[in-house]
C-alpha positions as CSV (number, residue, x, y, z in Angstrom):
1,M,-28.0,23.3,-24.2
2,R,-27.4,20.8,-21.5
3,R,-24.6,21.4,-19.0
4,R,-22.2,18.5,-18.3
5,A,-21.3,17.5,-14.8
6,P,-17.6,18.1,-13.9
7,S,-15.4,15.1,-14.5
8,T,-14.1,13.1,-11.7
9,A,-10.6,14.3,-12.5
10,L,-11.7,18.0,-12.3
11,A,-13.4,17.4,-9.0
12,L,-10.4,15.6,-7.6
13,A,-8.0,18.4,-8.7
14,L,-10.3,20.9,-7.0
15,A,-10.4,18.9,-3.9
16,L,-6.6,18.6,-3.9
17,A,-6.2,22.4,-4.3
18,A,-8.8,23.4,-1.7
19,P,-7.4,24.3,1.7
20,P,-8.5,22.2,4.7
21,A,-11.6,23.5,6.5
22,H,-11.0,25.8,9.4
23,G,-7.2,25.5,9.3
24,H,-7.2,21.8,10.1
25,S,-4.2,19.9,8.8
26,F,-3.9,16.2,8.4
27,P,-0.7,14.1,8.4
28,P,-0.2,11.5,5.7
29,L,-1.2,8.0,6.6
30,R,-0.2,4.6,5.3
31,T,-2.1,1.5,6.4
32,V,-0.8,-2.0,5.4
33,V,-2.8,-5.1,5.8
34,V,-0.8,-8.3,5.3
35,Q,-2.7,-11.4,4.4
36,V,-0.5,-14.6,4.5
37,E,-1.7,-17.4,2.3
38,R,-0.3,-20.9,1.6
39,C,1.8,-19.9,-1.4
40,E,1.6,-16.1,-1.5
41,V,1.3,-13.0,0.6
42,A,-1.0,-10.1,-0.3
43,L,-0.5,-6.5,0.9
44,L,-3.5,-4.1,0.8
45,V,-1.9,-0.7,1.2
46,G,-4.0,2.4,1.8
47,Y,-2.4,5.8,1.5
48,R,-3.8,9.3,2.2
49,A,-1.6,12.2,1.4
50,G,-1.2,14.8,4.2
51,T,-2.3,18.4,3.8
52,G,0.2,20.9,2.7
53,E,3.1,20.5,0.3
54,A,2.3,16.8,-0.6
55,T,-1.2,17.7,-1.6
56,R,-0.1,20.7,-3.5
57,Q,2.3,18.5,-5.5
58,L,-0.5,16.1,-6.3
59,A,-2.7,19.0,-7.5
60,A,0.2,20.1,-9.7
61,R,0.5,16.6,-11.2
62,A,-3.2,16.5,-11.9
63,A,-3.0,20.0,-13.5
64,A,0.0,19.0,-15.6
65,A,-1.4,15.7,-16.8
66,P,-2.7,15.4,-20.4
67,R,-6.4,16.0,-20.8
68,G,-8.5,13.2,-19.4
69,R,-5.5,11.7,-17.6
70,A,-5.5,13.7,-14.3
71,A,-7.0,11.0,-12.2
72,E,-4.6,8.4,-13.6
73,A,-1.6,10.7,-12.8
74,V,-2.8,11.2,-9.2
75,R,-3.5,7.5,-8.8
76,D,0.0,6.6,-10.1
77,A,1.7,9.2,-8.0
78,M,-0.1,8.2,-4.8
79,A,0.4,4.5,-5.5
80,T,4.1,5.2,-5.8
81,E,4.1,7.2,-2.6
82,A,2.2,4.3,-0.9
83,M,4.6,1.6,-1.9
84,T,8.0,3.2,-2.2
85,P,8.9,3.2,1.5
86,L,7.9,-0.5,1.9
87,A,10.2,-3.5,1.4
88,V,8.8,-7.1,1.6
89,T,11.4,-9.8,2.2
90,V,11.8,-13.4,3.3
91,D,14.9,-14.1,5.2
92,G,16.3,-10.7,4.0
93,V,15.8,-11.5,0.3
94,P,13.4,-9.0,-1.5
95,L,10.2,-10.5,-2.9
96,V,9.2,-9.6,-6.4
97,P,5.5,-8.7,-6.9
98,S,3.5,-11.0,-9.0
99,S,0.6,-8.6,-9.4
100,A,-0.4,-5.0,-8.4
101,R,-3.5,-2.9,-8.8
102,A,-4.3,0.6,-7.6
103,K,-7.6,2.3,-7.1
104,L,-8.1,6.1,-6.4
105,S,-10.8,7.3,-4.1
106,T,-11.5,10.0,-1.6
107,E,-12.1,9.7,2.1
108,G,-15.7,9.6,3.3
109,D,-16.1,13.4,3.3
110,G,-14.7,13.5,-0.3
111,A,-12.2,16.2,0.6
112,R,-9.0,14.2,0.7
113,P,-7.8,11.8,-2.0
114,M,-6.5,8.3,-1.1
115,V,-5.3,5.3,-3.0
116,V,-5.6,1.6,-2.2
117,V,-3.0,-0.7,-3.7
118,L,-3.3,-4.5,-3.7
119,V,0.0,-6.2,-4.3
120,T,0.6,-10.0,-4.2
121,Y,4.0,-11.7,-3.9
122,P,4.9,-15.4,-4.1
123,L,5.8,-16.7,-0.7
124,P,8.8,-18.9,-0.8
125,P,10.0,-21.2,2.0
126,G,11.8,-19.3,4.7
127,K,12.0,-18.5,8.4
128,A,10.8,-14.9,8.5
129,L,8.5,-12.6,6.4
130,T,9.4,-9.0,7.0
131,I,7.6,-5.8,5.9
132,A,9.9,-2.9,6.5
133,S,9.0,0.8,6.2
134,R,11.4,3.7,5.7
135,D,8.7,6.0,6.9
136,P,7.5,4.3,10.1
137,R,6.0,7.4,11.7
138,I,3.0,7.4,9.3
139,T,2.8,3.6,8.7
140,R,0.6,1.2,10.6
141,I,0.5,-2.6,9.9
142,S,-1.9,-5.3,10.6
143,W,-1.9,-8.9,9.5
144,T,-4.0,-12.0,9.1
145,D,-3.4,-15.7,8.2
146,R,-6.3,-17.1,6.3
147,D,-5.8,-20.8,7.4
148,S,-2.6,-21.0,5.5
149,A,-0.7,-22.4,8.5
150,R,2.4,-20.5,7.2
151,V,2.8,-18.3,10.3
152,A,4.1,-19.8,13.5
153,P,1.3,-18.8,15.9
154,A,3.4,-19.0,19.1
155,D,5.8,-16.4,17.8
156,A,3.3,-14.1,16.0
157,P,1.8,-10.8,17.2
158,A,-1.9,-10.6,17.5
159,Q,-3.9,-10.8,14.3
160,G,-6.2,-8.0,13.3
161,R,-4.5,-5.5,15.6
162,W,-2.7,-2.3,14.3
163,F,1.0,-1.9,15.0
164,S,2.2,1.7,14.5
165,G,5.6,3.3,14.2
166,L,7.5,0.1,13.4
167,A,10.5,0.2,11.1
168,A,10.1,-3.5,10.5
169,F,7.2,-6.0,11.1
170,S,8.2,-9.6,11.0
171,L,6.3,-12.9,11.1
172,A,8.0,-16.2,11.8
173,L,7.1,-18.6,8.9
174,T,6.6,-22.4,8.8
175,P,7.0,-24.6,5.8
176,P,3.9,-24.8,3.5
177,P,1.6,-27.6,4.6
178,G,1.0,-30.6,2.4
179,G,-0.6,-30.2,-1.0
180,P,0.8,-29.2,-4.4
181,A,4.1,-27.4,-4.2
182,C,4.1,-23.7,-4.4
183,A,5.7,-22.1,-7.5
184,A,9.2,-20.9,-6.9
185,A,9.4,-17.2,-6.2
186,P,11.6,-15.3,-8.6
187,R,14.7,-13.9,-6.9
188,P,16.2,-10.6,-7.9
189,S,19.4,-10.9,-9.8
190,P,22.5,-9.5,-8.1
191,R,23.7,-6.3,-9.7
192,S,27.4,-5.9,-10.5
């Protein structure tokens, strides 16, 4: 009889449950890369849970998930943890995502799970794009403008550099350059 290799979900659950080597502990980390384009903004958000209680909760979710769904449960929980503290606005108005994808992985040593989330938002006309974090101590942000000419360069922080510990990261916007009009961004409806 041939033995089957353990599934990815089982390996992930075991990695989550294993204590860190030699008593090392690792804080959670959220990295946000903002890419400004002519008509949209893309956020690539990486999140690694810290050791301790957060990792134990992920292991419990994996163990409680239906058979064959442990990796999905961990991915969804980590993607939620990655995105929940973040708010993306233009002139104080929240942007509504037009797409989102999440992928579960482990760090290079395979010991700690991480998730990478790609979220795109329509970029309406406005004066300032702001990414705010309710958890700035573990969030670092970088940005790039891929020839969109939407960011006012004189007022912008350096591209490709990490900014840590900021509660809000803002970029001054310019109107979209010529070409076809950008689709109107959906605005959230006011709640009564």
